N, C-alpha and C positions, 0 to 999 in steps of 0.2 A: 250209325255197323256199314263199309260204303257198299253197294254192294260193284263186288269187281266180275267188270265182263270178257278186261283182254288180260293179257301179260305179256311184260317183253323180256326177252332176255337177250342178252351180253355171250356174247362168242368165252373167247378164252382165259382158262383159273374157272368160267361161269357152268359153262357145255364139254369144253374139251381141256384139254390137261395137254400148259404151254409153260412150267415152270421154271422159279428164274436161271440160266447156264444149259436151257435144253437147246439153245440155235450155237449149242460149239461145237456141237458134232457139223453143224452145217459150214458153221470156219475148219476145219478142220479134213474135210471132201475138198477143199479150193485151196488150203495148204500143196493138199497133195496131189490136183485137179491140174493143176497152175503151178508146182517147181517150188516152193517160195521158201528164202532160210526164214522159217521163221518158225516156233510154237504157236497152239493154240490158244495157250494162257497169252500170252504174248500179244497178241493179235487180237484178242477179245475184250484186253485191258486198256490197248493203245482206241480199240473201236466200239467203248460203252462211255465214251465221257460227249462222245456225237448222238449216238444211242439219246445219252440224259437230257441230254438241251435241250435236244427236238422234245423230247414229253412234256419238257418247263417251261417250252415257249411257245409252244407251239398255239391254247388257247390266249395265249396274244391277242382283243382286239384288233389290230393295226395291220396283225404282222401275212403274210402271203398265205394264204396256203402251204402248207408244204407235202404230200404224201411219205407214207412211210417208205416205198420203194426209193423217192429222194434222199428221203433222208441218211438213208441205209447206205446206198452210196454214194452219198458226199463223205460219211464215216470213211468207208471204204479204202475211196481217193484220202484223206487225212491219212489213213493207220502207212498205206504204204506208202504215203510220203515220210512220215517222220520213222517210217522202220526201213526207206529206203531202199526200198521192193517196186521192182517190177510187177505188177500186181494189172489183174485188169480185174473192175471193181463194179467195172456189168456183171461178169461172168457168178460173180462172190454174191452179189448181189440176188440176183435171182438164180440162184442152188439155195441162200439165206427162201427165197419163194412159195421154191418144190420141193421143204423137206418140212417150212411152216405148214404147206398145204397136207400135212398130213396125218397131223398132232390126234392121235387115237380121245373121241368121248373118256370121258368117266363110266365108269362101269357103269353107275347106275343112269345115265344119259340118260335112254331112249324108256328103260320107260317109264322113267317120273315123266318125259314130254311125252307117253303114250296115253297116261291118269291125266297130266293138266290139258287133253287137247279133246278129250270124251266130256268135260267144260266151259273151256274157255276159249277166247277163240288166242294163239298166241303168235307172237312177229317177234323180231332179230331186228337187236342195234345192239351195233358193232363198235369200238377206232378197229379202222384192220381198212388195206386195199380190198377189192376186188381182185384183184389176181391169185390172193389169197384164202381171201374166207372163202370166200364161194365153191370153190373145188373142196371148197374143209368142207362143209355143207354136204357132201353126195357123204361122207364116212358116216355120218346121223341116218338114222333110220326116218323120221319123221319130220315135214317140212315145214313152212313156215311160211303164215298167209301172207308178213308181206317180208324183207327182209331192206336194210337199212348202214350199209357204210356210210361209216365219214367222208373216203374217199367221192361217193357221190353227192354226199352236204358239201364237200367246203367245211366240214366244222368239227371240232373235234368235243368230247363229251372231257370235263365234266358242261360245259357255258349251256346249259339249259331253251335255245334256242333246235338243237339237232336232236332232242326228248321232241320238246314243240313240233318241228315235222310231223315225224314219225305219228306222233295222233293226227296230226292232217292229215295222215293221207291214212291208217286209217278212219278215221272218222268218228270217233273216241274222244271222252271226256277228258283228263289229267285223274278228276275222283273215283273211276274205274274204272282205273289202269295200274296194274300193281306191275313196277322193274324189278329183276332180279338180276345181279352183278355179282362182282367179288373183292370190289377194291371199293375203299372208304365217301373217295376224294371221285371219284369220273361218276359211280355208281350210285352210289346213300348219296350226293349229294347235291351230282345233277339231275336227278328223276323229281328228288326232295322240293329246290329251284321250279321246277316245270307239275307240281300238282298233284304228284301221284306218285301212288307208298311201294316205296323203295320198299323190295325183301336184301336181305344182305347174307351169301353166303360166304360160309367162315367153316368153310372145311379144315384150317388145320389154326385151330384157333390164336386168330394175330389178336396185338394188343389193339385197341382204339386210338382213334390220337383226337387228342382230346381237344385240340385245334378247329376239327370238324363236323357237324351234324355226325348227332349220333342217331341208325338207325332202329329205328321203333319196330324190325322183323327181321329175327334170324336162324338162318338154317344153317347145321353143320352137314347138308347134303340134301340136292332135289328130293329124296320119297318124302323130303318130311315136309313140300310144296303145297301138295296137297294138300294135307286136313289144311295146317296153314288157310291155303284160301277159300278153301265151307267154312271156318269160322269166321272169314269175312275180315278182318284185317284188326283181326278189336288191338285196342290199346292198350 
């Protein structure tokens, strides 16, 4: 069994809550602040394809890096144009960031992190811009030895280079490292390709995608993690 010395966490939907559709509250604020003649659902419907395109194409090796801010601002610009609205895309994206950096931790997050940090080194690796992730970390009781965002590295998960950069910063080998995340593509596949031990947190019992690597370790709550680590991540 591997001896785990280090646990690296994903952020959103792993440590803090960010369910699909939460951003609609930000859209409502933007519509009110800017006096836009549209509805939340209409604006969301026209903005979402830009977000989906960004997420699907951002890992292409030859594609220039684009931050979340840039992608989301572009989505607002396109939405305002299609809907013939005189909207301020910069202000709309800034509002989105202000709300996103206030996402609350899951009820068990602080307790679980405190328990893990008694015995293992911890770090945070997330697809995120510093502009919303770093302020959001202030809502957690625990700190991390190292925090690395996709914006800092100019690389997105699941590309293994991002995980390897984190390992280099920590000075640890992949064999002694567990990575905890909620997505089978970005977190399980990415950490697997980097030689790490993936732990898939699946709170809502999502079905496995048979086209992606099967996670060898699964939990439904972060409170299950310390015992899993104590057992050495035996397969």
